[in-house]
N, C-alpha and C positions, 0 to 999 in steps of 0.2 A: 504494500500500500504506500502510495506517495504521500508524504507529509509536507504541508506548507510550513514555513518557519514558525508561524503562530501555534499551529497544532503541535509541532515538534517541541516547542517550548512547554506546552501543557503536559505532553507525554513525559518529558524530562522531569517536570515537577512531580508527577505522580511517583516516579522512581525514587524520589528523595525520602519517601516514607514520612517519619515524624518530624523531619527538619522543618524549620520555618520556611514557608513558601516564599519564593521571589516572584515579582511580577513577571508574567510570561513575556517573552521577547516580542517587541512591537506594540505592547499594550501600555498606554499611558492615559491620563485624564483627557477626555474629549472636550475641546474648547469650542468647536464649531457645531452647535446644536442645530439639527435639521429636522423639521417636523413634517415635511411633505405636504400634499394638498388636503389631506383629510380634515384637519381642524377647521380649515377655511371653508370647505364644503359644508361642514356641519353648521357653521355660523351663518352662511348664506341660506341654509335651509330652515333657519329659525323663523318663528312668527315675529313680525315687526314689534318692537317695544324697547324699553330702556336697556334691558340686558343685551339684546342683539346689538344695539347701538354702541354700548360699552365695549363689547367684544370686537366689533368691527374696528374700533379705534385702536385695538391692539394688534391688528393684522400685520403691520410693518415694524412691530417692536422686536428688537433682537431678543432671542430666547436664551435662557440659562437653565441648567439642570435644576430640578426642584425635588426636595425630599418629600413633598406632598404627592408626587407622582411615583408610584411604586410599580415596578415591572413585574406583573403577574406571569409566572412560568417563564421568566426571562424578559418579559416586556413587549414581545412582538408576536405571540402565537396566533394572532389574527391572520398572519401571512407567513410566518416562519415556524418550523417544527419546535414545539414547546420544549423548554429546558435545554435546548441546544446552545452551543457556543454562539451560533449565528443569531438566535433569538435574543440572547443577552447583549450582544454587540449592537443589534438594532435598537433594543430598548434603551441602552445607554446613549446611542446616537440621537434618540428622540427625547433625551432629557430626563429619563428616570433617575432619580437621586438614590433610589434603593432598589436592589435587585433580589429576586427570590430564587432560592433553590429548595424545592420540595425534596425531602431526604428519605430514601429507603435503603435497605441493606441487601447485600449480595450473599450468595451461598458461603463465601469465605469471610463474611461479616465486615465487609468494607462498605462505606457509605457513598451513594451515588444520587444524582439529581433526577428524580422521576416523580410525576404527579401522584402516581399510585404504585404501590409495590407490585401490583399485578396488571399493568397496562401495556407491557412490552409488545403484545400482539397487535395493538392498535396504534402505538406511537413509534415503533421501530420496525425494521425489516426482519425480525427474528424468525418468523414462520417461513421465510423464503430461504433460510439457511438450514439445510436438513439436519446437520449434526447438533445445532442448537434447538431447533424446533422439537427434536426428539427428547430434549431435556425439560421441555415445558410441563407444567402441572397438567395441562391438557393440550397436547399437540394439535395442530390444525386439523379440523374435520371439514370436508367439503359438504356443501349443501346437497341434500339428497332425500328423496322420499318425503318431501314436504317439510323437512327440517332445515333451518338456516345453518349456514356455515358458522363454525365456532372455533375458539381457541382460548387458552388462558396461560399466559406466560408471565412469570414473576421474576423480579430481580433476584429473589432468593433461590431461583432454580439454577442460576449460573454464577460463575466467578466474576470478579472484577475484570480480569483479562478478557473474558468472553464478552462481558458487557461492553467493554471498550471497542470491540470489533464490530459493533452494531452501527447502523445508520439511523439517525432520528428522522421521522417523517411526520407529516401532518396527522393529527389524531383522527381516526376514522377507519371504517372497514366496510366491505361489501358483503352483506349477508347472503347474497345469492351466488357467491363465488363457488366454483367447482375446482379451483386450484389456488395455491398460496399466493401467486403473483396477483391474481384478480382480487383476492381477499384484501390486499393492502390498498386497493383503489377505492377508497370511500370518503374522500375529503368533501365536506359540505360545499355546495356550489357558490356560497358567498365568501369562502376562503379561497386559497390558491395553492397550487403545487409549484409555482414558479421558483420558489427558493428552497424546495424540498428535495433536491437531487441526492444529497446524502448529508444530512445534518450531523454535526459532531456532538456526540453524547459526552457528558461531563461527570467526573468524579466530584464528590463534595469538596475535597481539598483543592481541586483544580478551580472550582467555582470561587472558593475563598480567595485564591491567588488572583483570579481574574478581576474580582470586585475590588480587591486591594489595589491592583495595578491601575484600575480605572478611577480610583480615589472616591468610590461611592460607599454606601452603607449596605448592610446585609440584613435580609429577613428570611432565614431558613425556616422551613416547616417540617416538623417531625411527623412523618406519615404513619397512620395506624397500620400495624402489621396485619397482613391477611393470612398469615400462617400462625399456627399455635405457638404461643410463647409460654415458657422459655423455648426459643428456637433450637431445635435439635437437643433439647433437654438442658442446655447450659447457658444460653444467651438470653438474659432477662430484659424486660422492658426498661428497667432502671439502668442496666449497662448500656443499652441502646441510647437512652436519653442522655447519659453521661458522655458517651463517645461523641455524640452529636455536638455537645458543648466543648469537649476536649479539643476537637479539631480547630476551634477558634482560639482557645488558650495556647495551643502549640504554635499557632500562626501568629501569636502575640497581637491579636485583634482586641482592642478594648471592648469590654462589655457594653459600653455606652453606644457603640456603633453596630451592635448586633441585636436584632429584634426577633428573638426565637418565637415560633408559633406552634400551637397544637390545638386540635379540636378536643383533645382529652384533658379534662380539668386536672386529672392526676399528674400528668406530665408537668403542667405549670406549677402545681404544688410541690412537686419533686424539685424543680429548679429553684423555687423560692427557698427551699430548705437547704439543698445541697450546693447550689450555686447562686447565692442571693444577688450578686451583682447582675447576673444574666436574668434571674427571675424578676428583678425589678423592671427590666425593659421588655419582658416577655409579653406575648400577645395571646390571649385566650380566644380562639376562634369559636364562634357561637352559631349553631344551627338548631338550637333547642326549641325554637318557636315557629316551625314551618307550617303549622296549621292554625286555624282560628282558635282551636281548643287549647293548644300549647303555648300560643304567643303570650297571653297574660302571665303565665308562669315564667317565661323567659325574661320578662320585664322584672318580675319579683326576684329572680335569681341574681340580678345585678347587685343587689344589696349584700348577698352572701359572698359574691366574688370579691367585692370591695373589702369586706371585713376580713377575708382570708389573705389579703395583700396583693390581689390582682390589680394592676393599674391601667391596663389596656385591654379592651374587648374589641372583637372584630366580627360583627354580624354581616350577612349579605345586604346588598343595597336596599332591598325593599323593607327590611326591618326598621329602617330609620326614617321612612317617609310614608305618607298616606295621602289620600285624596280629600282635600278640604271641602267644606260646604259650598264654596264658590267654584269648585271644579279645578282648583289649583293644587299643586304639589306643596305639602306642608310637612314640618317635622312630626314624627310619631311619638307615641308615649314612651317607647324604648329610648329614643334619642333624648327626650326630656329627662327621663329618670337617670340616664347615664350622666347628663350634664349636672343634675342635682348632686350626684355622688362625687363629681369631679373625676370621673373616669375618662381616660383618653379613648377616642373611638377611631378605628380604622374600618374601612368597608371594602367589599369585593362583589363582583368583578366587572368593571366597565368593559365594554366592547367584547364581552363573552357571547353576546347574542348576535343574531343576524339583523338585517334591516328592521328598524323599529315599526314600520307599518305592519309587518307580519306579527310583531309582538302584540300590537293593538288588536289585530284580527284573531290571532290564535292563542295568545297568552305566552308567558315565558317566566321561568322561575325568578329571575332577577328583577322583574317588574310586576310581581304579583299584586302588590298593594296599589299600584298606579296604572294598571293595565288600561283603564278607560281614559286616562289622561295622555298617555304616550301614543302619538299617532304618526310621527315622522321622525327621521333621524336627527333633525335639529333640536328636538325636544330633549336630547341627551344633555345639552348644556343648561336647560331649565332645571333638570334633575341635579346636575353638579352644583348649581348655584344654591339650591336649597340644602344639599348635603353640607356645603361649606358654611354658608351663612346661617342656616337654620339649625341643622343637626350638629354643627361644629366639628365635622370630621377632621382628624389630624393627618389623614393620609388616605389615598385611594388606590387600590390595586386595579390595573388595567391591562387588557390584552393588546392594547395598541397605545403605547406610552405617550405618543404625541398629543392625543386628545386631552389627557390630564395635564400634561406639561404646558400646553397653550393656556388653559384656564388658570393654572397656578401662576404663570408669569403675568397674566393680565390682572389678577387680583393681588399679586405680590405675596403669595404664600410659599414658604419653603425654598425660596431662591436666595 
């Protein structure tokens, strides 16, 4: 395999083991932030009014990186393979001040960047590599007899070396496929395969070095294991959570620049006790109020989280907003209670959905509470304005960092 100088630098870094990572060759802070046409398309698509006018006045403003703009799965998975080197570089180029690495473990207990422990069959080319497909929890099965094509491939099925041999691709699969090659061809039509020829997968340590070289901040997420823990009888959840933090300590990254995330409250409590400096900046991801029946309890839970020492919570976009009596987007009860408690709020994930006209017509998880208000793409900035000014969010995960970076620069947050 031919390695570019940048990829060769990352590979060399991986071989260093526990040594302090050095910035990969060719990586340095990006000074020329480039947003491309999308933010301006969104502004032009807005309904006429004061917010549109204000944002239009910012269209010729020089852009800077913003810590309010958080690169979800690298910052560019709307068009680049998620968690790839290429997605991270694109997110940084679009001004994300914080980059995310979702963390899972391999069979040899090394940590890698992957949104789910068991998503390799939809986010990489593993099923097209016979010797690795054979190691999958469920190797590829062709569609037949009225049953859809299927596979289940986990990071814990393969070693780090084997993981590093994979190509990252756009998340998706073809359920009607009768062969592995066709199974990989399932990218939604509102994304693109233009930049997905062979995305570079990343080890966690490589991601740390990359972010350090770019001069940005870190927000890793400890992904829930999909295998029985302790893994192979000896690797416990606590060891996994500690290894996750140890990679930053060994790289001498200050805890103040690391915003560790987990959906598991127990992980955050573990960090608060075992690694209080990292626990102080940790983010508790919250999806406990996904139904009308559970949402009130999610609001009540904020009091207990605060009492336990949690200082940052991160619910999905729609927990923080609702449709007001005048048909406008307004802050929700969750947002108001978090503000009363002094909790810092981050939210996720902008640009994870397709065109917003379809959201209005068909519904979408991220816009559940404002489905009847969101009717076109320009409404995205109406949502952002309420999230920032009304819900007081301190950061926003986005699959296309330019959208959040433009707003952040216009209102002067995190720059």
